[in-house]
N, C-alpha and C positions, 0 to 999 in steps of 0.2 A: 706757301705764298711764293710767287715768282720773284726773282731778284731783278730789280730794275736798275738800268744805268742812266736813265733820264726821267725826270719828273717835270711835267708841264702843268702849271696852274692856269686854268682858263676861266674867264668871265666875259662880260660884255665889252667893256671899253679897253681892256688891256692895261689900264694905268691906276687901278685902285686896289680892290680886294686881292686880285691875283698877284699884283706887285708886292703887297704887304705879305702875302703867304710865302712868296719866293724869298723875300728878305728874312722872314722869321725862320723858315727852314734852313736857310744859309747860316743862321746864327747857332744852330745846333751841330753837334758832332755826330756824323754818321760813320759806321764801321767800314762801309764801302763807299768809294767816291761815286757821287751821283751828280750829273749835270742838272742844274735847277733852272728852269725857264718859266716865264709867264707870257701868256698870249691872250689877245682879245678876239672876240668873234666879230665885232663891228669896229674896225680900226680903219678910218679913211686916210689918215695921215699920222706919222709918228708924233706922239705927244709926250711931254714930261709927265712924271708921276703926279697924280692928284696932290695938290699942295697940303691938304689936311692929312691925307694918308702919309705923306712924306714927313710931316711934322710929328705925327704919332710915332712913326718908325724911329726918327732921330731922337725923340724923347726917351725911347727905349734902347738907345745905343746901336741902332741899325742904320747904316748909311748906304744909299745906292745912288751916288752922285751923277753917274752918266746914264741913268735910266731913260729909255724912251719906249713907248708902247709899240708892239709888233703884232700884226695879225697872225692867227693860227694858219699854218700852211700844211698841205699834204706831206711835204718833205720833213716836217717836224715829227710826224707820226711814224717813227721807225721801230724796229724790233727792240724790245726791252724798254719801251717808253710807257710810263704810267701817266694818264691824263686825269687830273682832278679838277672838277668844276665846283663852283660855289652854290649852284642851284640845279634842280632836276631839269628844268627847261634847257639849260645850257648843255647838260649832259646829252639830252636827246638831240639837240642841234649838232653836236660833234659827231655822234653816231650816225645821224641821218645825212649829214652833208659832206663827210670826209670818208672816202673809200678806204683809206689806210687805218681808220679807227676800228679797233677790235673791241667788241662788247666787253670782254674780260679785262681790258686794260683802260677802260674809261668809267669813271665813277664820280659821284658827288663826294667831295672831301669828307664831309661829316658822316655820310652813310658808310664810306670806306673804313672809317675808324670806329664806327659804332655809336656815333652821336646822333641824336634825334633831329635837331633843328638844322636848317640850312644856314649859311652865312649871309645875313641880310646886308643888302647894299646900303651903305651910309650916304651915298651920293646926294648932295644937296642939303644934308643935315649939318648940325652944328658939330664942332670939334669933339664933344663927348661921344657922339654917335660913332665917330671914327675910332675913338679909344675903345669903345665897347666892341666894335668889329675886330680890333686888334686882339683884345683879350680872348674873344671867342675863337679867332683863328689860332692863337697861340696854344690854347687848350687842345684843339683838334690836331694841330701839327705836332704837339708833344706826343700824342697817341700815335701819330703817323711815324714819328722817329722811333718809338718803341717797336712798332710793327716791322719797320725796315731793319732795325738792328737785331731783332730776333730772328728774322727770316734767313737763317744760315743753314 
């Protein structure tokens, strides 16, 4: 497994699942320093984190007070960058629309760590849906941390 120096979580809006994923990964200890970012595929203007996603993170001891959504840019996709999407469709968009996106370095998070289901979008759902999304993300990210820490 390649050693990455940057991990970008990507989804649609840039302010919900990918933000939670970045917050969760930042809560773990990695053996090697990794820049952790999150980006959206459809970000017309910077937005704060989804309020329910933020509430779930805070209730789990993770705070990202200055968060604003940012669109994915070609300049984000540098050597040593791993791009992890929440769903297969997003993975295909990144590979299809960004010249710098390398097939080997773009994957659906759950597929990358060997989980079967994608991370479902809780948008528009009640707070428990966001909590479930957090739990699912945390399980997959724990596996990701193990993969990253073993990759020496």
